[in-house]
N, CA, C and O atoms as a GROMACS GRO file, in nm:
protein
  440
    1UNK      N    1  -2.109  -7.020 -16.769
    1UNK     CA    2  -1.998  -6.973 -16.691
    1UNK      C    3  -1.887  -7.076 -16.701
    1UNK      O    4  -1.910  -7.194 -16.675
    2UNK      N    5  -1.769  -7.034 -16.739
    2UNK     CA    6  -1.658  -7.127 -16.752
    2UNK      C    7  -1.573  -7.124 -16.627
    2UNK      O    8  -1.497  -7.029 -16.605
    3UNK      N    9  -1.585  -7.225 -16.546
    3UNK     CA   10  -1.510  -7.235 -16.422
    3UNK      C   11  -1.459  -7.378 -16.410
    3UNK      O   12  -1.538  -7.472 -16.418
    4UNK      N   13  -1.330  -7.394 -16.390
    4UNK     CA   14  -1.274  -7.528 -16.380
    4UNK      C   15  -1.291  -7.588 -16.241
    4UNK      O   16  -1.274  -7.709 -16.223
    5UNK      N   17  -1.325  -7.506 -16.143
    5UNK     CA   18  -1.345  -7.559 -16.008
    5UNK      C   19  -1.477  -7.508 -15.953
    5UNK      O   20  -1.538  -7.417 -16.009
    6UNK      N   21  -1.519  -7.566 -15.844
    6UNK     CA   22  -1.644  -7.528 -15.779
    6UNK      C   23  -1.639  -7.382 -15.738
    6UNK      O   24  -1.544  -7.341 -15.672
    7UNK      N   25  -1.738  -7.305 -15.774
    7UNK     CA   26  -1.744  -7.165 -15.735
    7UNK      C   27  -1.800  -7.155 -15.594
    7UNK      O   28  -1.895  -7.224 -15.559
    8UNK      N   29  -1.740  -7.070 -15.514
    8UNK     CA   30  -1.791  -7.044 -15.380
    8UNK      C   31  -1.834  -6.899 -15.374
    8UNK      O   32  -1.759  -6.810 -15.412
    9UNK      N   33  -1.956  -6.876 -15.327
    9UNK     CA   34  -2.007  -6.740 -15.319
    9UNK      C   35  -1.959  -6.672 -15.192
    9UNK      O   36  -1.893  -6.734 -15.110
   10UNK      N   37  -1.994  -6.544 -15.177
   10UNK     CA   38  -1.946  -6.468 -15.061
   10UNK      C   39  -2.000  -6.524 -14.930
   10UNK      O   40  -1.938  -6.502 -14.825
   11UNK      N   41  -2.112  -6.596 -14.931
   11UNK     CA   42  -2.162  -6.656 -14.808
   11UNK      C   43  -2.112  -6.799 -14.791
   11UNK      O   44  -2.169  -6.879 -14.717
   12UNK      N   45  -2.002  -6.830 -14.862
   12UNK     CA   46  -1.931  -6.958 -14.849
   12UNK      C   47  -2.016  -7.078 -14.892
   12UNK      O   48  -2.005  -7.186 -14.834
   13UNK      N   49  -2.099  -7.058 -14.992
   13UNK     CA   50  -2.177  -7.168 -15.048
   13UNK      C   51  -2.141  -7.182 -15.196
   13UNK      O   52  -2.079  -7.092 -15.253
   14UNK      N   53  -2.178  -7.291 -15.255
   14UNK     CA   54  -2.151  -7.310 -15.397
   14UNK      C   55  -2.275  -7.281 -15.482
   14UNK      O   56  -2.278  -7.314 -15.600
   15UNK      N   57  -2.374  -7.220 -15.423
   15UNK     CA   58  -2.493  -7.184 -15.499
   15UNK      C   59  -2.518  -7.033 -15.485
   15UNK      O   60  -2.466  -6.968 -15.394
   16UNK      N   61  -2.599  -6.980 -15.576
   16UNK     CA   62  -2.643  -6.842 -15.565
   16UNK      C   63  -2.789  -6.837 -15.607
   16UNK      O   64  -2.836  -6.922 -15.682
   17UNK      N   65  -2.859  -6.736 -15.559
   17UNK     CA   66  -3.001  -6.720 -15.591
   17UNK      C   67  -3.016  -6.631 -15.714
   17UNK      O   68  -2.948  -6.530 -15.729
   18UNK      N   69  -3.106  -6.672 -15.802
   18UNK     CA   70  -3.136  -6.598 -15.924
   18UNK      C   71  -3.200  -6.464 -15.890
   18UNK      O   72  -3.282  -6.456 -15.799
   19UNK      N   73  -3.164  -6.361 -15.963
   19UNK     CA   74  -3.235  -6.232 -15.956
   19UNK      C   75  -3.348  -6.241 -16.058
   19UNK      O   76  -3.329  -6.211 -16.176
   20UNK      N   77  -3.464  -6.282 -16.012
   20UNK     CA   78  -3.578  -6.310 -16.100
   20UNK      C   79  -3.628  -6.185 -16.172
   20UNK      O   80  -3.683  -6.195 -16.282
   21UNK      N   81  -3.611  -6.069 -16.111
   21UNK     CA   82  -3.657  -5.946 -16.175
   21UNK      C   83  -3.568  -5.908 -16.293
   21UNK      O   84  -3.618  -5.857 -16.393
   22UNK      N   85  -3.438  -5.932 -16.283
   22UNK     CA   86  -3.349  -5.908 -16.397
   22UNK      C   87  -3.382  -6.004 -16.511
   22UNK      O   88  -3.381  -5.965 -16.628
   23UNK      N   89  -3.411  -6.128 -16.477
   23UNK     CA   90  -3.446  -6.227 -16.580
   23UNK      C   91  -3.576  -6.185 -16.649
   23UNK      O   92  -3.588  -6.198 -16.771
   24UNK      N   93  -3.671  -6.136 -16.572
   24UNK     CA   94  -3.799  -6.092 -16.631
   24UNK      C   95  -3.777  -5.975 -16.726
   24UNK      O   96  -3.837  -5.970 -16.833
   25UNK      N   97  -3.691  -5.880 -16.688
   25UNK     CA   98  -3.662  -5.767 -16.775
   25UNK      C   99  -3.597  -5.813 -16.906
   25UNK      O  100  -3.627  -5.759 -17.012
   26UNK      N  101  -3.510  -5.911 -16.897
   26UNK     CA  102  -3.443  -5.961 -17.016
   26UNK      C  103  -3.535  -6.046 -17.104
   26UNK      O  104  -3.518  -6.049 -17.225
   27UNK      N  105  -3.633  -6.113 -17.043
   27UNK     CA  106  -3.724  -6.204 -17.116
   27UNK      C  107  -3.867  -6.182 -17.068
   27UNK      O  108  -3.925  -6.271 -17.005
   28UNK      N  109  -3.926  -6.066 -17.097
   28UNK     CA  110  -4.058  -6.033 -17.042
   28UNK      C  111  -4.173  -6.122 -17.089
   28UNK      O  112  -4.275  -6.132 -17.021
   29UNK      N  113  -4.159  -6.186 -17.203
   29UNK     CA  114  -4.268  -6.270 -17.254
   29UNK      C  115  -4.265  -6.412 -17.201
   29UNK      O  116  -4.364  -6.485 -17.215
   30UNK      N  117  -4.155  -6.452 -17.140
   30UNK     CA  118  -4.145  -6.591 -17.095
   30UNK      C  119  -4.124  -6.605 -16.944
   30UNK      O  120  -4.139  -6.715 -16.891
   31UNK      N  121  -4.091  -6.498 -16.875
   31UNK     CA  122  -4.065  -6.508 -16.732
   31UNK      C  123  -4.157  -6.415 -16.655
   31UNK      O  124  -4.176  -6.299 -16.691
   32UNK      N  125  -4.213  -6.466 -16.550
   32UNK     CA  126  -4.301  -6.391 -16.462
   32UNK      C  127  -4.238  -6.383 -16.324
   32UNK      O  128  -4.160  -6.471 -16.286
   33UNK      N  129  -4.270  -6.280 -16.250
   33UNK     CA  130  -4.232  -6.270 -16.110
   33UNK      C  131  -4.335  -6.182 -16.041
   33UNK      O  132  -4.406  -6.106 -16.108
   34UNK      N  133  -4.345  -6.191 -15.910
   34UNK     CA  134  -4.448  -6.115 -15.838
   34UNK      C  135  -4.428  -5.964 -15.851
   34UNK      O  136  -4.317  -5.915 -15.870
   35UNK      N  137  -4.539  -5.892 -15.841
   35UNK     CA  138  -4.533  -5.746 -15.843
   35UNK      C  139  -4.485  -5.695 -15.707
   35UNK      O  140  -4.484  -5.768 -15.609
   36UNK      N  141  -4.446  -5.568 -15.704
   36UNK     CA  142  -4.403  -5.509 -15.577
   36UNK      C  143  -4.514  -5.513 -15.473
   36UNK      O  144  -4.487  -5.537 -15.355
   37UNK      N  145  -4.639  -5.491 -15.514
   37UNK     CA  146  -4.749  -5.494 -15.417
   37UNK      C  147  -4.771  -5.635 -15.363
   37UNK      O  148  -4.804  -5.651 -15.245
   38UNK      N  149  -4.754  -5.737 -15.447
   38UNK     CA  150  -4.765  -5.875 -15.398
   38UNK      C  151  -4.653  -5.907 -15.299
   38UNK      O  152  -4.676  -5.972 -15.198
   39UNK      N  153  -4.533  -5.860 -15.328
   39UNK     CA  154  -4.420  -5.884 -15.238
   39UNK      C  155  -4.438  -5.808 -15.107
   39UNK      O  156  -4.408  -5.861 -15.000
   40UNK      N  157  -4.488  -5.686 -15.114
   40UNK     CA  158  -4.510  -5.606 -14.993
   40UNK      C  159  -4.612  -5.672 -14.900
   40UNK      O  160  -4.605  -5.653 -14.778
   41UNK      N  161  -4.705  -5.747 -14.956
   41UNK     CA  162  -4.808  -5.811 -14.874
   41UNK      C  163  -4.764  -5.943 -14.811
   41UNK      O  164  -4.840  -6.006 -14.738
   42UNK      N  165  -4.640  -5.986 -14.838
   42UNK     CA  166  -4.591  -6.111 -14.779
   42UNK      C  167  -4.584  -6.101 -14.627
   42UNK      O  168  -4.559  -5.994 -14.571
   43UNK      N  169  -4.608  -6.215 -14.562
   43UNK     CA  170  -4.601  -6.219 -14.416
   43UNK      C  171  -4.530  -6.348 -14.373
   43UNK      O  172  -4.513  -6.441 -14.452
   44UNK      N  173  -4.490  -6.351 -14.248
   44UNK     CA  174  -4.425  -6.468 -14.192
   44UNK      C  175  -4.519  -6.588 -14.210
   44UNK      O  176  -4.638  -6.580 -14.182
   45UNK      N  177  -4.463  -6.698 -14.256
   45UNK     CA  178  -4.540  -6.820 -14.280
   45UNK      C  179  -4.576  -6.841 -14.426
   45UNK      O  180  -4.610  -6.952 -14.465
   46UNK      N  181  -4.568  -6.735 -14.509
   46UNK     CA  182  -4.596  -6.751 -14.651
   46UNK      C  183  -4.487  -6.832 -14.720
   46UNK      O  184  -4.372  -6.833 -14.676
   47UNK      N  185  -4.525  -6.900 -14.828
   47UNK     CA  186  -4.430  -6.977 -14.909
   47UNK      C  187  -4.395  -6.900 -15.035
   47UNK      O  188  -4.482  -6.846 -15.103
   48UNK      N  189  -4.265  -6.896 -15.065
   48UNK     CA  190  -4.218  -6.834 -15.189
   48UNK      C  191  -4.126  -6.932 -15.259
   48UNK      O  192  -4.058  -7.012 -15.194
   49UNK      N  193  -4.123  -6.925 -15.391
   49UNK     CA  194  -4.032  -7.012 -15.467
   49UNK      C  195  -3.913  -6.928 -15.510
   49UNK      O  196  -3.926  -6.819 -15.565
   50UNK      N  197  -3.794  -6.983 -15.482
   50UNK     CA  198  -3.668  -6.920 -15.520
   50UNK      C  199  -3.599  -7.010 -15.622
   50UNK      O  200  -3.620  -7.131 -15.625
   51UNK      N  201  -3.515  -6.948 -15.705
   51UNK     CA  202  -3.440  -7.023 -15.806
   51UNK      C  203  -3.294  -7.028 -15.760
   51UNK      O  204  -3.226  -6.926 -15.753
   52UNK      N  205  -3.247  -7.149 -15.730
   52UNK     CA  206  -3.111  -7.172 -15.684
   52UNK      C  207  -3.026  -7.217 -15.803
   52UNK      O  208  -3.067  -7.303 -15.881
   53UNK      N  209  -2.908  -7.158 -15.817
   53UNK     CA  210  -2.814  -7.193 -15.922
   53UNK      C  211  -2.686  -7.243 -15.857
   53UNK      O  212  -2.640  -7.185 -15.759
   54UNK      N  213  -2.630  -7.350 -15.912
   54UNK     CA  214  -2.504  -7.402 -15.861
   54UNK      C  215  -2.411  -7.426 -15.978
   54UNK      O  216  -2.442  -7.502 -16.070
   55UNK      N  217  -2.295  -7.361 -15.974
   55UNK     CA  218  -2.194  -7.382 -16.076
   55UNK      C  219  -2.126  -7.515 -16.048
   55UNK      O  220  -2.091  -7.545 -15.934
   56UNK      N  221  -2.108  -7.594 -16.153
   56UNK     CA  222  -2.051  -7.728 -16.136
   56UNK      C  223  -1.906  -7.733 -16.185
   56UNK      O  224  -1.859  -7.642 -16.253
   57UNK      N  225  -1.839  -7.839 -16.150
   57UNK     CA  226  -1.702  -7.861 -16.197
   57UNK      C  227  -1.698  -7.890 -16.347
   57UNK      O  228  -1.592  -7.880 -16.409
   58UNK      N  229  -1.811  -7.924 -16.404
   58UNK     CA  230  -1.819  -7.959 -16.546
   58UNK      C  231  -1.851  -7.838 -16.633
   58UNK      O  232  -1.904  -7.853 -16.743
   59UNK      N  233  -1.820  -7.717 -16.584
   59UNK     CA  234  -1.843  -7.593 -16.659
   59UNK      C  235  -1.990  -7.569 -16.690
   59UNK      O  236  -2.023  -7.511 -16.793
   60UNK      N  237  -2.077  -7.611 -16.604
   60UNK     CA  238  -2.219  -7.589 -16.624
   60UNK      C  239  -2.283  -7.534 -16.498
   60UNK      O  240  -2.216  -7.512 -16.397
   61UNK      N  241  -2.411  -7.511 -16.506
   61UNK     CA  242  -2.486  -7.462 -16.392
   61UNK      C  243  -2.609  -7.550 -16.372
   61UNK      O  244  -2.685  -7.573 -16.466
   62UNK      N  245  -2.627  -7.599 -16.250
   62UNK     CA  246  -2.749  -7.671 -16.214
   62UNK      C  247  -2.848  -7.571 -16.161
   62UNK      O  248  -2.811  -7.479 -16.087
   63UNK      N  249  -2.974  -7.586 -16.197
   63UNK     CA  250  -3.078  -7.494 -16.152
   63UNK      C  251  -3.186  -7.575 -16.084
   63UNK      O  252  -3.230  -7.678 -16.134
   64UNK      N  253  -3.228  -7.526 -15.968
   64UNK     CA  254  -3.334  -7.593 -15.893
   64UNK      C  255  -3.426  -7.487 -15.834
   64UNK      O  256  -3.381  -7.394 -15.767
   65UNK      N  257  -3.555  -7.503 -15.857
   65UNK     CA  258  -3.656  -7.411 -15.804
   65UNK      C  259  -3.715  -7.477 -15.680
   65UNK      O  260  -3.764  -7.589 -15.684
   66UNK      N  261  -3.710  -7.403 -15.566
   66UNK     CA  262  -3.752  -7.464 -15.440
   66UNK      C  263  -3.834  -7.367 -15.356
   66UNK      O  264  -3.814  -7.245 -15.359
   67UNK      N  265  -3.928  -7.425 -15.279
   67UNK     CA  266  -4.013  -7.348 -15.190
   67UNK      C  267  -3.940  -7.318 -15.059
   67UNK      O  268  -3.871  -7.403 -15.003
   68UNK      N  269  -3.957  -7.194 -15.013
   68UNK     CA  270  -3.901  -7.150 -14.886
   68UNK      C  271  -4.013  -7.084 -14.806
   68UNK      O  272  -4.086  -6.999 -14.857
   69UNK      N  273  -4.026  -7.123 -14.680
   69UNK     CA  274  -4.128  -7.067 -14.591
   69UNK      C  275  -4.066  -6.949 -14.516
   69UNK      O  276  -3.965  -6.964 -14.448
   70UNK      N  277  -4.128  -6.831 -14.529
   70UNK     CA  278  -4.074  -6.711 -14.466
   70UNK      C  279  -4.082  -6.722 -14.314
   70UNK      O  280  -4.187  -6.748 -14.257
   71UNK      N  281  -3.966  -6.701 -14.251
   71UNK     CA  282  -3.954  -6.707 -14.106
   71UNK      C  283  -3.943  -6.566 -14.046
   71UNK      O  284  -3.998  -6.538 -13.940
   72UNK      N  285  -3.871  -6.476 -14.117
   72UNK     CA  286  -3.847  -6.341 -14.069
   72UNK      C  287  -3.845  -6.245 -14.186
   72UNK      O  288  -3.788  -6.274 -14.292
   73UNK      N  289  -3.907  -6.128 -14.167
   73UNK     CA  290  -3.894  -6.018 -14.262
   73UNK      C  291  -3.809  -5.914 -14.191
   73UNK      O  292  -3.854  -5.854 -14.093
   74UNK      N  293  -3.688  -5.892 -14.240
   74UNK     CA  294  -3.592  -5.807 -14.172
   74UNK      C  295  -3.608  -5.660 -14.207
   74UNK      O  296  -3.662  -5.626 -14.313
   75UNK      N  297  -3.562  -5.572 -14.119
   75UNK     CA  298  -3.574  -5.428 -14.139
   75UNK      C  299  -3.502  -5.379 -14.264
   75UNK      O  300  -3.542  -5.279 -14.323
   76UNK      N  301  -3.396  -5.449 -14.304
   76UNK     CA  302  -3.320  -5.406 -14.422
   76UNK      C  303  -3.384  -5.452 -14.554
   76UNK      O  304  -3.328  -5.430 -14.661
   77UNK      N  305  -3.501  -5.515 -14.544
   77UNK     CA  306  -3.571  -5.560 -14.664
   77UNK      C  307  -3.539  -5.703 -14.705
   77UNK      O  308  -3.598  -5.755 -14.800
   78UNK      N  309  -3.449  -5.767 -14.635
   78UNK     CA  310  -3.419  -5.907 -14.665
   78UNK      C  311  -3.515  -5.998 -14.590
   78UNK      O  312  -3.589  -5.954 -14.502
   79UNK      N  313  -3.514  -6.123 -14.627
   79UNK     CA  314  -3.599  -6.224 -14.566
   79UNK      C  315  -3.513  -6.340 -14.519
   79UNK      O  316  -3.406  -6.366 -14.574
   80UNK      N  317  -3.560  -6.408 -14.416
   80UNK     CA  318  -3.502  -6.535 -14.375
   80UNK      C  319  -3.613  -6.637 -14.384
   80UNK      O  320  -3.727  -6.609 -14.347
   81UNK      N  321  -3.579  -6.754 -14.432
   81UNK     CA  322  -3.681  -6.857 -14.445
   81UNK      C  323  -3.621  -6.995 -14.427
   81UNK      O  324  -3.499  -7.012 -14.418
   82UNK      N  325  -3.708  -7.092 -14.423
   82UNK     CA  326  -3.671  -7.232 -14.406
   82UNK      C  327  -3.703  -7.306 -14.535
   82UNK      O  328  -3.816  -7.300 -14.585
   83UNK      N  329  -3.605  -7.377 -14.589
   83UNK     CA  330  -3.625  -7.454 -14.711
   83UNK      C  331  -3.731  -7.561 -14.685
   83UNK      O  332  -3.716  -7.643 -14.595
   84UNK      N  333  -3.838  -7.559 -14.764
   84UNK     CA  334  -3.951  -7.651 -14.748
   84UNK      C  335  -3.956  -7.748 -14.866
   84UNK      O  336  -4.062  -7.770 -14.925
   85UNK      N  337  -3.842  -7.804 -14.898
   85UNK     CA  338  -3.828  -7.888 -15.016
   85UNK      C  339  -3.704  -7.973 -14.999
   85UNK      O  340  -3.606  -7.928 -14.939
   86UNK      N  341  -3.705  -8.094 -15.047
   86UNK     CA  342  -3.586  -8.179 -15.048
   86UNK      C  343  -3.514  -8.159 -15.182
   86UNK      O  344  -3.561  -8.207 -15.285
   87UNK      N  345  -3.400  -8.090 -15.180
   87UNK     CA  346  -3.329  -8.064 -15.306
   87UNK      C  347  -3.291  -8.194 -15.378
   87UNK      O  348  -3.256  -8.294 -15.316
   88UNK      N  349  -3.300  -8.189 -15.509
   88UNK     CA  350  -3.265  -8.304 -15.590
   88UNK      C  351  -3.123  -8.295 -15.644
   88UNK      O  352  -3.057  -8.398 -15.662
   89UNK      N  353  -3.074  -8.173 -15.671
   89UNK     CA  354  -2.943  -8.159 -15.735
   89UNK      C  355  -2.842  -8.077 -15.654
   89UNK      O  356  -2.722  -8.094 -15.673
   90UNK      N  357  -2.886  -7.991 -15.566
   90UNK     CA  358  -2.793  -7.909 -15.488
   90UNK      C  359  -2.772  -7.977 -15.354
   90UNK      O  360  -2.848  -7.958 -15.260
   91UNK      N  361  -2.666  -8.057 -15.349
   91UNK     CA  362  -2.643  -8.147 -15.237
   91UNK      C  363  -2.614  -8.082 -15.104
   91UNK      O  364  -2.638  -8.143 -15.000
   92UNK      N  365  -2.562  -7.959 -15.103
   92UNK     CA  366  -2.528  -7.897 -14.975
   92UNK      C  367  -2.651  -7.845 -14.900
   92UNK      O  368  -2.641  -7.806 -14.784
   93UNK      N  369  -2.766  -7.844 -14.966
   93UNK     CA  370  -2.890  -7.798 -14.903
   93UNK      C  371  -2.977  -7.916 -14.865
   93UNK      O  372  -2.979  -8.018 -14.934
   94UNK      N  373  -3.048  -7.901 -14.757
   94UNK     CA  374  -3.143  -8.003 -14.709
   94UNK      C  375  -3.270  -7.932 -14.664
   94UNK      O  376  -3.267  -7.814 -14.628
   95UNK      N  377  -3.382  -8.004 -14.665
   95UNK     CA  378  -3.506  -7.950 -14.611
   95UNK      C  379  -3.479  -7.901 -14.469
   95UNK      O  380  -3.417  -7.971 -14.389
   96UNK      N  381  -3.525  -7.780 -14.438
   96UNK     CA  382  -3.506  -7.724 -14.305
   96UNK      C  383  -3.389  -7.627 -14.296
   96UNK      O  384  -3.375  -7.559 -14.195
   97UNK      N  385  -3.306  -7.619 -14.400
   97UNK     CA  386  -3.195  -7.523 -14.401
   97UNK      C  387  -3.250  -7.380 -14.398
   97UNK      O  388  -3.354  -7.352 -14.458
   98UNK      N  389  -3.179  -7.292 -14.330
   98UNK     CA  390  -3.218  -7.151 -14.330
   98UNK      C  391  -3.160  -7.084 -14.453
   98UNK      O  392  -3.042  -7.102 -14.485
   99UNK      N  393  -3.244  -7.006 -14.522
   99UNK     CA  394  -3.206  -6.937 -14.645
   99UNK      C  395  -3.233  -6.788 -14.625
   99UNK      O  396  -3.341  -6.750 -14.580
  100UNK      N  397  -3.136  -6.705 -14.659
  100UNK     CA  398  -3.154  -6.559 -14.657
  100UNK      C  399  -3.168  -6.514 -14.801
  100UNK      O  400  -3.092  -6.556 -14.888
  101UNK      N  401  -3.266  -6.427 -14.828
  101UNK     CA  402  -3.292  -6.383 -14.964
  101UNK      C  403  -3.351  -6.244 -14.966
  101UNK      O  404  -3.386  -6.189 -14.861
  102UNK      N  405  -3.362  -6.187 -15.085
  102UNK     CA  406  -3.418  -6.053 -15.104
  102UNK      C  407  -3.538  -6.063 -15.198
  102UNK      O  408  -3.562  -6.167 -15.259
  103UNK      N  409  -3.612  -5.955 -15.207
  103UNK     CA  410  -3.736  -5.957 -15.287
  103UNK      C  411  -3.711  -5.992 -15.433
  103UNK      O  412  -3.795  -6.055 -15.498
  104UNK      N  413  -3.595  -5.952 -15.486
  104UNK     CA  414  -3.567  -5.981 -15.627
  104UNK      C  415  -3.541  -6.129 -15.653
  104UNK      O  416  -3.539  -6.172 -15.768
  105UNK      N  417  -3.521  -6.207 -15.548
  105UNK     CA  418  -3.501  -6.351 -15.562
  105UNK      C  419  -3.630  -6.430 -15.567
  105UNK      O  420  -3.629  -6.549 -15.596
  106UNK      N  421  -3.743  -6.364 -15.539
  106UNK     CA  422  -3.872  -6.434 -15.534
  106UNK      C  423  -3.929  -6.452 -15.675
  106UNK      O  424  -3.958  -6.355 -15.745
  107UNK      N  425  -3.944  -6.578 -15.713
  107UNK     CA  426  -3.996  -6.610 -15.846
  107UNK      C  427  -4.149  -6.628 -15.844
  107UNK      O  428  -4.218  -6.585 -15.936
  108UNK      N  429  -4.199  -6.690 -15.738
  108UNK     CA  430  -4.343  -6.721 -15.728
  108UNK      C  431  -4.384  -6.710 -15.581
  108UNK      O  432  -4.307  -6.743 -15.491
  109UNK      N  433  -4.505  -6.662 -15.558
  109UNK     CA  434  -4.566  -6.663 -15.425
  109UNK      C  435  -4.677  -6.766 -15.428
  109UNK      O  436  -4.760  -6.766 -15.519
  110UNK      N  437  -4.679  -6.855 -15.330
  110UNK     CA  438  -4.781  -6.961 -15.324
  110UNK      C  439  -4.912  -6.904 -15.277
  110UNK      O  440  -5.011  -6.977 -15.266
   0.00000   0.00000   0.00000
């Protein structure tokens, strides 16, 4: 992505979550993600790994895979969770931050 300045997403952050299911469709032999039945069986307290992307000022993207503990499963199908990892490259996030995500953002279930 060619961007001369920091990209801000609609939720006013400089990162976005990967759609792991789209990536799997594009690269089925190298990328895995949970099945719908595995995702349906998730419950509060489970850990899931999400892929965070951050566009940088240097025309690149930093990628960090981090564990999030599910706090709420919402009626609209979204999830709220708590970051259970100390980010190494995405500075605006810290362990304990609340993260909202959808099933397509889930890369791995612990």
